[in-house]
N, C-alpha and C positions, 0 to 999 in steps of 0.2 A: 312574536313580532315586536313587543314593546322594547326589547333589548336593542333593536335596530333603530328606534326612533330618535330623531335629533330635533333641535329647535328649527322653527320655520325661518326661511330667509326672506329678504326683500330684494326685488330685482334692480339691477343696474341696466341701463338701456343703451341700445345702439340701433341704428337703421342701416340696413344693408341693401344696396342696389343690386338688382339681378342683371349683371352684365354678362357678355358672352364668355369672358375668361374667368368668371367667378366659380371656384371649385365647389362651393356650396350649392350653387345653382345646378351645376352639372350632376351632382349627386341626387338632387331632388328630381330633376328631369328624368334621370336614369331609373329612379325608383318609382316614377309615375306619381309623385306626391304633388307636383304643381304643374301648371301650364307655363308656356313661354310668355314673356312679357310681364310687366308689373313690377311691384316692389316686394322684397322679402324682408321681414322685420325680425331681427335677432335680439333677444333679451337674455343676456347671460346672467344667471343667478349666482350669487356668491357661493352657495353651497356646491353648485355644479362645478364652479371653477376650482374649489377646494378638492372636490372628488376627482376632477380631471388631473390636477397636479399629483394627487396620490397615485392615480392609475398610470400617469406618465412615468413616475418613479418606479412603480412596482412591475408594470407590464409593458413599458415602452409604448403606451397607447397614445395616438395622436389624433388630430382633428381632420385627417384626410377624408374620413367617412364618419358621419354623413354631413348633414347641413348644419349651418349655424342659424337657425331660424325657427320662429314660432308661427308666423302668419304671413300670408301673401295676399296683397291686393292686386287684382288683375285688371287689365285694360277693358275687360267686359263688365267691370263693376262687381266682381265676385270676390268673396272673402273665403280663403282656404286656411283653415286652422289646423295646426299640427298639435294633436292632443297627446300628452305624454303618458298615457296609460293604456294598458291592454284592455280591450273590450271583450268580455266573456259572458255578456248577457246582463251585466249589472247596471247598464245604462250610464256609465261614467262619461262616455263620449258626449252624450246628450246634455248631461248636467254641466260639464265644463264648457261646452259650446254655448249654453244659455248664459253662463256667467260672463264669458267673453263678449257675447252679443250685447248684453245689457250694459256692460261697462264701456264698451267701444262705441256702441250705437249701431251695431251691425243688424242686418235683417236675419233673425234666427232661422226662419223657414228656408232661406236660401243659402245658409252657410254650408260649406263643404268641410268635412272632417277627415283627416288623414292620421294614420299612426306613424310615428317617426321611426327612422332607422336608429341604430344603436349609437348613443353618444352620452357622455356624462352630463351634458347640459340638461338632459331630460331626467336626471336622477330625482327620485322621489325625495322631497325635502324632509320627510320624516324618517327616511331610512339611509340616505346618502348613497343609494344605488338605484339603478333603473329597474324598479320592481313594483308590481301592482299587487297589493294584498293588505290584509289587516283592516279592511274597510277604511282605507286612507285616501282614496282617490280625490274625493271632494274635500276632505279635511286638509289634505296636504296642499292642494292646488288652488283652493278658492282665493286665498289672499294673493299669492303671486300672480295668478292669471288676471285677477281683478286689477292689479296695478299695471300689468301689461296693457289691458284694455283701456284703462283710464289714461295711460300715457299716449296711446294711439289716438284716442278721442281728442286729447288736448292738442296734439300735433295737427290733426285734421282741422280742428276748429281754428287754430292759428293760421294755417295755410289759407283757409276760406276767408278769414277775417282780413288778411292782408290783401286778398284779391278784391274784397268788397269795400275796404277802407273803413272797417268797423272794429270795435274792441272784441277780442276773442271771447270774453265772458258773455257777449251778446249772441253767441252761437252755441248750438248743441248738435249732436250727431244722433240720428235715428234712421234705422232701416236703410243703411248703406248710403246715406247722404247727410250733408251738413245743412242745418237749417238756421237762418238768421231769425231770431225771435221777434224783432220789431217789424221788419218789412216783409217777413215771410218768404224771403228768397231761399232757394234750395240749390244745392249742387251735389252731384254724385261724387262718391269717393274717387272714382276713376278719373274724373276731370282734374283732381288735385294732384295726381301722380307726378306731373312734371316739376312741381314746386315742393313736394313733400320731403324730398331728401335734403332740402335746404333748412328744414326746421330743426331746432334743438329740442331734444327730448327733455321735458321737465324732470327735475329731481324727485319731486314728491307730489304727483298730481292728486287732486282730491277725488275720492271715490263717490259714486252716486249714493244719495240717500235711498233707503229701501222704498220710499214712497215713489221714487222715479222709475223703479223697475218695470219693464214691459213683460218680462218673461219669468224671472226668478219668482218662485212661489206659486206658479201656475202649472197645471198639468199639460205641458206642451208635448206634442208628438216627438218621438225619438228620431234622431238624425240617421240612425242605422236601419230603421224599419224598411224604407223603400228598397234598399239594396238586398235585404234579406228576403223580401217578398218577390222581387223580380229575378232573383238568382245571381245577381252581380256580386254579392258579398263573397269574398274569398276566405274560406276557412283553411286551416293547414292541410286538411285532407283533399282540398280542391286544387292544389297547386299543380300546374302543368308547365313543362318546359320542353324545348326541342331536344329530342334524344333521351327523354327521361326514362329511367329504369325504376322498377318498383320492387321493394323488398319487404319481407316479413321475417319474423325470427321466433326462436324458442330459447328461453333462458333457463338456467339451472333451477329446478323446482325447490331445492334446498338452498337458502341464501348462502353464498360463499362457495358453491359448487362450481365445477368447470366441465367443459365438454370432454368426453372420453372416446366415444365411438359414434359413427354415423355412416350412412350408405350414400355417398356422394353420387355414385353411378345411377342409383335408383332415382334420386332427385333430378338429375340432369336428363333422365329419360322423359320427363314431362316436357311437352312442347312449350317453348317460350322461356324455359329456365336458362339463365346465362351463367350463373356461378353459385357456388356455395362458399360463404365467407365466415371464418371463425372470428368471434369477438370475445372480449373478456367476459367470461361467465355465460356465453350465449353463442348461438350459431344462426346465420341468416341465409335465406335463399333469395337470390336476386333474379328477377325475370322481367319480361316486357309488359307485365301487368300484375295486378294483385292476385287474380285467380290462379294463374300458373305458379306464382310464388307460393301461394297457400298449398296447392296440390303438391308441389315439389317438397315443401316442408313436411307434409304428411308422409311422403315416401322416404324422406331422409332418415326418419326414425332415430333421432339423436338420443344418446344416453349420457347422463351426467354423473359426476362424482357426488357423494352425499353431502359435501359441504361441511361447515363448521359446527352445525347443531342438529345432527340427524335425529336426536331423541326429543326435540322440543314438541310439547303438546300443551293444550289448554290447562290440563290438570297441573302440570309442572309450573306453568306461568302463574296460576292463581296461588299455588303453594308458596312460591317465592314472594309474591306480593303480600301474602298473609304473614310470612316470616319477616318481611320488611317492617311490619307494624311493631315488631319487638326491638327494632334498632333505634338508636337515639335520634338519628336524623340531624339535619341542619335546621337551626332555628331561623324562621322567617320573621316571626313577630312574637314578642313576649311582653305583654303589658300586664301590670299588676297594680290595681287600684282598690281602695277600700270600697266595699259594696255593702249596702244596707240589707239586712235580712239574713236568716239562717238557712243553711242547706237543708232542703226538705227531702230531696232524692237526687240520685245521679243516674242519668240515662246514658247507656253506651249503645252505639249503632255503627255498623260497617256498611259502606256503600260501594258498589262496584260498577265500573263501566268497561266495556270490552274494546278490543282492537276493531277499527272500522276502516273500510276502503272508501275511496272517493267516488269512483264510477261516473265521471263526467260522460255525457252522451257521445262526445267525439273521443275515441281512444287516442293514446299517445301516438304522435306522428311528427315527422320533420322531413324536410327536403334539403339536400345539400349539393353544392357543386364546387368541387375543389380543383384548382389548377396549381401550377407551380408557384404562382405569386399571389393568389387570392382565394379566399373561401367565402362563398355566398350561401346563406342559410335562410330558409323560409320556415317559420315555426310558430305554432300557437302557444306562446310562452308568456308566463307572468313575470319572468326574470330575465331581462335582456342582459344585465351585467354578467351573470354567471353563464348564460348561453354563449356569449361572445368568448369568454375565457375558455369554456369547454371546447368550443369550435377551434380556437387557436391551439389549444393543447393537442387536440386530436389530429389536426392538420399539420402540426409542427410549423405553424406560422405565428406571426405576432398578432395581437389583438387589433392593431390598426390595419391589418390585412383582411379583416373579417367584416363583412356586411351582413347585418341581420334584418330581415323583413319580418315584422310581427303581423301575422294574419289575425283574423277573427278567431276566437277560441270557442269551441263547442263545450263550454263549461270549464271551470278551473278548480274552485273550492280549495285552493292551496296546492293541489297536486302539481300544477304546472309552474310552481315556484322551483321545481327540481328539473334538472336538465339532462338526465341520463339518456333520453331518446335523441337529444341533439348530438351528443357525443357519438352515439351509434350511427346516426345518419352520416356524419362527417367521415367517420372511419370507413363506412361502406363506399362513399363517393371517392375517397382517396384510393381505396383498393381497386375500384372499377374504372377510375379515371373518366368518370362520366357523372352527370347529375343523377342522384338516386333519391327517391321518396321512400322512406321507411314508414310502414303502418303496422302498429301492434294489433294483434287480435284482442277481442274482449277478454279472453282467458288470460293472456299475458298481462293485460291491464289490471285485472283483479288480483292475480297471483304475484305481481311484482310491483306493488304500490309502495308508497311511503305512507304507512298506515297511521291513523290516529292511535296513539298508544293506549293500552289498557291502563286502568288506574283503580286504586283501592283507597278509600278514606275511612278513618275511624274518628268518631266524635265521642267525647266524654263530656257531658254537660251537667253541671250542678244547677239545680233549679231551686228557686225560693218557694215559699208556701203558695204563691199564686201561679206557679208554673213558668216563671220567666227566668232566663239564665243569670246566674251569679258568676259562673266561671265556664269558659268554653275552651276545651282542649281538642285540637284537631291535628291529625297527622295524615299526610298524603304520600302514598307510595306509587311511583310511576317512573317513566323514562323521560329524557330531556330531548325535546324536538330541536331546541337551539343548539345543543351539542352536536346533533346529527347534521344540522344545517351549516354550522360554522366550523366544524371540525374540532369542537371542544373536547375536553378530556373525558375519560370514562366515568369520572366522579362529578362532573359538572352539574350543578343545580341551577335551573333557570326559572325566571318568573312565571313562565307559562304553566309550570307544574302546579302552581297554587293560585294563579291569578283569580281574583274575585272572592277568595276566601279570607285574605288578610285585609284587603282594601274594601271590605264590605261597608255598607251604610249603617248596619245595625250597631247600636251602641251597647257594647258589652264590656263591663268594667275589667274583667280578667280574661284576656284572650291569649291563647297560646297556639301557634301554628308552626308545624315542623314538616319538612320534606325529606323523603328518602328516595334516592335514585336506585332503580333496578334496571340494569341494561341487559336486554335479552338478545342483542345483536340482530334484532329485527329492524329493517328500514322503517323509520317513522318520520312523520312530517306534519306540517300545518294542515289541519282539517278545519272546515268551516267553523269559525269562532274559536279555534285552537283550544287552549285549556279551559275556557269558559264552557265548552261543550260538555265537559264532565263536572267541573267544579260548580256550575250552576245547578246541575242535578243534585250534587251532594248537599250544598248549602240550603237550597230552597226545599229539597226533600226533607231535610232535618227540621227546618223551621215548620213546615206543614205537619210533620209528625208530632212535634212538641205542642203545637196549637190543638191538634186533634186529641192528644192525651188529656188536655185540660178542658176540652170542649169549648174552646175559645174560637170565635170566628177568625179565619186566617188573615183577613184584611185588618181586623182590630189588633190581632197579635203583632203584626208587623208595625202598625202605627205606634204601638207602645214601645217598640225597640228603636224608633227613629227619633232624631232631633226634630224639634218643631219646624225648623226651616229646611229640612231635607228635601231635595229635589224629587225623591221618590213619592212624596205625598201626592203630588199632582198626578202622577201616573196611576197611583192607587185609586184616587178619587174618580178619575175619568174611566178607568177600567171597571170599577164597581158600578158606575152608572151605565156604561155601554152594555155590560153583560146582564143587567137586571139582577144583580147578585142578591139583593135584599128580598126578591120574590122567591117563593119556594120553587125548587126544581121540580120538573115533571116526574111522575112516578117512574121508577126504574132508571132515572138519569142521575149519574154522579157528576159532581162538579169539583174542580180543583183549580188552584191559581198559583202563580209564581211571578216574581219580579226580579230581573237580573240587570245589573249595570255592566256594560262592556263596550269597549271601543268608543268611548266618549258619549254613549247613549244609554238610556234606560228603557227597557222593554218589559211590559207586564202582559200576562195572558191568563185567560180563563178557558179551561177545556171542559166541554160537556161530552160525556161518553156513557155507553151502556154495555152490558154483557149479553151476548147472544150465542148460545151453545158453547159457553166457556171461552168465547172469543171476544176480544175488545173491539167495539165499534165506536169510533170517534164521530160525534154528531156535529159539533160546532167548536170553533176556536175564535175567541174574541181577543184582539190584540190592540194594545195602546203603546205607542213608542214616542218617547221624547228624544229626538235626535237633533235638538237645537234648531238653528236656522235651516230651512229646507229649500232646495233649489227646485225640484220637481216632485210634488206630492204624489203623483201617480206612480212614478218610478219607486218611491219609498214604499207605497202600498204593495206593489208587485214584488219587491225584494223581500219585504217582511212575509208575505204570503209564501214565497218561494222557500224562505228559511223555515217556515212552519212545516211545509211538506217534507223538506229534507230532514228536519229534526224528528218529525213523526215517523218517517221511514226508519231512522235509527232507533227510536224509542220502542217501536213495535216489533221490528223484525231483522235488524242488522247486527251481525256479529261475525268476525273472522275467526275461523277455527284452524288450529294447527294440529297436525298428526305426523309423526316421524319427520318433523322439521318442515313439512310442506303445508302451504295454504290449501284448505279443502274446497273452498268456494271457487267458482270459475266464471260464472256468467249470471245473467239476470234470472235464470231459473232457480238457482240456489242462493243468490244474493239479490233478492227482488227489491224494486222500488215500489213506493206506494202507487197503486193504480188510481185511475180517475174515479172508479166506483168507491174506492176506499177513502178518497180525499174528502174531508168535511167541508162544510161552509166555513169560510174564513172572513171575519169582519175586522178591518184595520182602521184605527183612528190615530191621527197624529196630534200630539200636544202642541198647541201654539206656543212657540218659545223664541226668545231672542238670545238664548245661549249659543256658544260657539258651535259650529256644525259638528255633529258626531257621525259615526258610521250607521249604516242601515242594512247593508248586505248580510252582516253576520249577527247583529244583536237580536234579531228575531228568532234565532235558533235556541239559545240556552234555556229560555223559560218553558219550552213546550214539554220536555220530558218530565220535569218536576210537577208541572200543572196537570199533566195526564196522570202521573202517579198519585197526585192529590185526589183526582176524580175516582181512581180505583180504590184509594183509601176510604173515601166516603161511601163507596158501594159495599166494600167487603169488610171494612174495619181493620184490614191488615196493611201495615206499611209496606211500600214498595222500595226496596233498597238495591235493586239489581236491574241492569239493562242488558238486553231488551226485556220489556215487561211481559211476563207470562203469568197466566192465571192457573 
């Protein structure tokens, strides 16, 4: 994701009145995003304008759909905020609403949050496209939305000041009303609507001082919780339309294969089945519900060609990765400095991480309705930009003829940054000339993922007499997720292949890092924490191994490798105290630790575990995260806990196996998640910090595998160099 990141913008401002002929208003009302009456505020960001110009040139995209707006003030004194991120459980809608509420002076408990339609004005400032991922939601939008909120507050105060005959600086906005500080007069936002359009938006309004925050920094309830509790929240799989048909499909089990034979008559013998439709590399059954579509697919008995790699298996994959260690590779970092001390010994170690699937709870799905002049899509997507382009391509329409409704996502983890299921839904609707909801089975979801790539790393480390590195040579062999995502060349090397290994905090005089690309033609993609999910295990596992060899405390070993002012010191100190590290561990309990910097944050963890009948039982995980300034600490704690559970699942039991080119796993019975009984107690503390906001949805994952490996090392004396961990 780093390769997509761009500099942050500052907003330029405009106020848009919602009149009856306003096309933005019509789009909003049609989408159900706003109510009639009130004012719609549009704040066009420079980066969004640049992205719009590029898309105009490349794809003839226009602003007919959707709205030009961020926020509506209604005549009922309500605030409706258009939040430009996909909500997949990470709590970004709540965090951004808190930021806007504090800066604007809105009443956060009453704020209404909506997800926008597709438009470049909502492009993520760090990516230049409408995409949620890389733990960027708060990092990307805190500053722009703060300025939007501060601008609205200034305009509201100016309108009230003119009505009262006082200076604007004598006014403030709180809880959906403007307050005069001296005479304690109050006026609702709604009462200012008639004069608000006459105000000039200030060019650079001052932001609130943190001491003025009502909500930021507090564990406020999430804005999406009520709808999820009462059933009003709409996930992609919930979409209902008049005349809606439902489809499910089977895809070639070997990537690159295509349909050869099937029994259409048998499928159509199932009551409710309407059609059998061939798709690229797949075949779908369309029916009046999911159950008849599923039963029809079973009777269809589709057979596929063997595809481009019918011999692929895990033994072959690991052999090629191992052979890649003998290639020169591309140099990522080569630093050579004079180092004091003589080489006492050289340690070589190879670390391996397997292919992994995402398995979000909601399988892939999308609903599409294509007509001669318009394509409308409802999808739980992280990637609006590519979803729109995919829908346009599949419907043979232009992007400005596509309307995309982003629903709630039942988990994302990077999988929904890919839009294959959107293409399929649009093709089905085009064929059926009716709205069609496509729902993948769990088996299709597991066996046709964009997998976290397998990776192999070799370390050759020269140690001095005290056991500290004099020279550190590291080579990583893996595939490129950015090449797969952007259509890069077969030889492309990207930063995700080695992230965290070259830009590490440890001070090593002679550091060499090289990357070797091995392309297996397996679909790969962003997986929670991307490259850090394996490089964190590689690096921190090796550091733990070196400390153990020298019988040096792993906290002390790391401190020796850090600069005195390194940010990691604060995480180590707080983690050591939280976990009671200096107290002896209980009998039979192993302890390990790790600390990884990723996505603008630092996360450290201590794992306590024991062995029971040769099985690993994780008892407790202590977590400390420094993610800079925090909007909602409770959301941070929950996201870190979620990352720990997701990471422990991968560390203990997840691996995708290939045999004869086919993925062998198919559902939660053979690709299980951590159960509640297996889930340890998790303690999370947040470092008090005034650093720039960092991510928190992903940084909690990379430390857990090396920390667990360290715990097993302390129990068995044997280093753990392979995932998943087996005894």
